[in-house]
N, C-alpha and C positions, 0 to 999 in steps of 0.2 A: 597636614594630614596626608595620608598614603593611601592609595586606593588600588586593588589587585581585581583582575579580572582572570578566571580560570574557566578554560574552555574544554568542554568533551567533544567527542565525536558526535556528529549529527545523528538525529535519531534515523533509525531505518524501519520502524514498525508501526503499524497501526495509522500509516499514511499521514502522520502529523506534520512532517515537513516534505514538502513537495517541491523537486528540482525542476528547473526550466524544461530539462530532456524528457522529463515524464510527461510532458504535455504537447506532444507534436502532433497527437490525434487531433482532428476537429470536433472536439465534444463541446457542447454548450458551456462547461464549466471552463475548459481550457480557453475558449474565447473570451470568456469573462475575465480570465487573469490576464490575458494580452491586452485587454483594455485597462485593468486595474494598475498593472505593473509595466515599468519601462522595459524596453528591450534589454537594457543592460543589466537587469535585476540578476544578482547572482543566486539569490534565494526568494522564494515567494511563499511566504509563511501565512497560512490561513488558519492555523490553531489556536486554540485558547491557551494562553501563558498564565501562570501563577507564580509568584515569587515569595519566599518564606524567610524571614531573617529574625535573628537573636542578638542580644548585646551582651557583651562580657568585660567584667573590670572588677575593681576591688578599692575599698575606700582610699588606700595609699598608693595605689598602684599609678605608675606614669602614663599608662596608656589606657584607652576605651575602644573596643572592637565592636563593630557590627558586621555580622557575616551570615551568608545564606545561600540558597540555591533557587535557580529558575528552571521551570520545566514546563511541559505541557500538562493539561488538566488530566489527558489520557494516562500520561506517564505517572502523575501523583496517585491516581487510583491504583495502579499497579504496585507503587511504592508502598502505599499504606497497606495493602493486603499482604506484601511480603515483609514488611517491617513488623506487623503485628504477629505474623507467623513465627518469626525469629524470636520475639519477646515470649510469645507463648511456650517456646522449647525451654527457655529458661524461668517459666512461672513469673513472668514480668508483666505488667500492664502498661509501663512505659520506661524511657530511658532518660536518665538525667546524667549528663557527662561530668559534673563537678562532684556529684556524690560518687560516681564510678572512681574518677581519678584520686579521690580522698578516702577510697575504700568504706565507705558508709554504708548503711542497710538500704538496700537488700543485697547488696553486692558483698558484703564483708563474709557471707557464708559460702561465697562460690570459691572453687579452687583457681589457682592461677591460669592452668589451660582452659577453664571453662570460661573465665573472663576474656581470654584471648579470642578465645572461639566465638564469643558474643559481640565483642567490638569489631572483629574481622568480618562478621557476617554483615553486621550493619553498615560498615564501610563499603562492602561489597554492593550492597543495594544501593548506596548513594552513587557510586561510580556507574551503576547500570542505568538509573532513572533519571538522575539529575542531569539537564542539558549543559548548564553552566553555573560556576559559583562566584560569588561576588563578596568582597570583603573591603571595608575601610577603617583605617587605624587613624585615631586622633591622640596626639600626644598632648595631655591635658596640660602639663606647664607651659608649653610653647602656646597652647591655645589662649590660656589666660594672659600671656604677655602680649600676644599680637592682637587678641580680640578684646582690648581693654575699652571701657568707657563707652561711648556712643556705639561704637562698631559692636560691641558685645550684645547691645540690645537688638541690633538688626540680624546678627548671625544667629543667636540663640546659644544652646548649649553643646557642648561637645557629643552629647548623644544625638540631637538634631542633625548637627553636621555630618556625624557618621553615616546615619540614616539616608540624609540627602545624596551623600557620595555613592552610594550604592545605587539608589534611585536614579541617579544621573548617567551611571555606567550602563544600567538596563536600558534606558531611555535612549542612550547613544547607539546601542546594538538594535534597538526595535526600527529607530530612523534607518540605520545604515542598511537593514535586511527587509525594509517595506513591510513590517509588521502592520497588519489590518486591524486586528481585534485589539481593544484595551488590555492591559496587563494588570492582573489583580495582584494587590501587595498585601500580605499578611505580616503581623509583627507581633512578637510575644508579648502578652500584657503584663502589666504591672510596673513599667518603668515610671519613675515620677514625672518625666517630662513628655509623656507621650501625648498630651494635649498640644503642647507645642508642635510636635510633628504632625498631628492630625490638623491643625489649623493651616500650617504651612503647606501641607498636601493639597488640601482642597483650594488653597489660594493659586498653585501652580497647575493644578487640574484646570481651573476656570481659566486660565490666562491663553488665548488663543495661539500664542505664539509658541506654545508646548503641545500642540495638537499631535505633532509627529512622534512625540514619545509616549504616546499612546497609554497615559495614566489612566488606570481603571479604579475600582473600589478600593477602599484600605479598611482593613479589619485588623482589631487588637484582639487575641485569644490567647488561652493558656496552652501550653505544649501537650498537656494530657488530652486536650480536646482536638486540637490540629496536629496530627502526628508528623507532618513534614516540618514543623518547628523543633522536632526533636534532633533532626538531623543539623539544622542550623544552629542548635544549642551545641552540638559536637564541633563544628567548625568555629564558631565564636570562641569557644572555652580553649580549644589547642593553640589558635592563633594568640589569643591574649596570653595563654600560659608562657608560650614560647617568647614572645616580646617582653612580658613582665620579667622574665629571668634575664634575658638579654640586656635589658637596660640596668637590673640590679646587679649582674655580674656573677650571680651565683644561683644553682639549682634549688628550689624550694617548693616546687609543685609536684616533685616526682615525675617519673618519665611513663607517659601512657602510649602515645603513638611513636 
């Protein structure tokens, strides 16, 4: 299993990330932060964060990828507004990366410059509004070899392991940066192993040893309902596409990004 953590610049608007230097004035709020956080804290996060993830693989693919983004709820509100605005300009109600990459409807009727403008605009929104990106890759054959027998029953499926890897990385960030509020997790609905993930998540959340990881609510929903899942879809598909071709040694999905 490989885990990747992509960090963007700290947020500078809406007061969602608060640095130590911003609280030199003796306000009641600043005094509260001095009590809650140790003096050595580099960040004092009092924002509400949410993370959105999707999975990408294929029946005979050697790899499975779970990827997505973390940001504040305030930034996700702006993200959704801007995302829907771009889609409306192209007469779309949702964006699905796999259909886009394979030139299926409704993208088939678009010219190449229009397609590149659409994707470029969506990527700009992700860069602007997502605080961090996370991805975990599981090599399916290695997973089956290593996690055989009784161990497989304890670890679960490649999907669960990839999801858990992303959650662990976010948990480490929350612990390191003294995140106060629980972090909400959203996963694209429909995967056959979603119940396995849900049960394990609840068990981890109820474990007192994991309090510092700030596990919040867990939701499974479709990406046409929760727009940030469409960004997670782009990340998961593109990482999977590159790795799938890398292990196979030949291009077979076309060039998109």
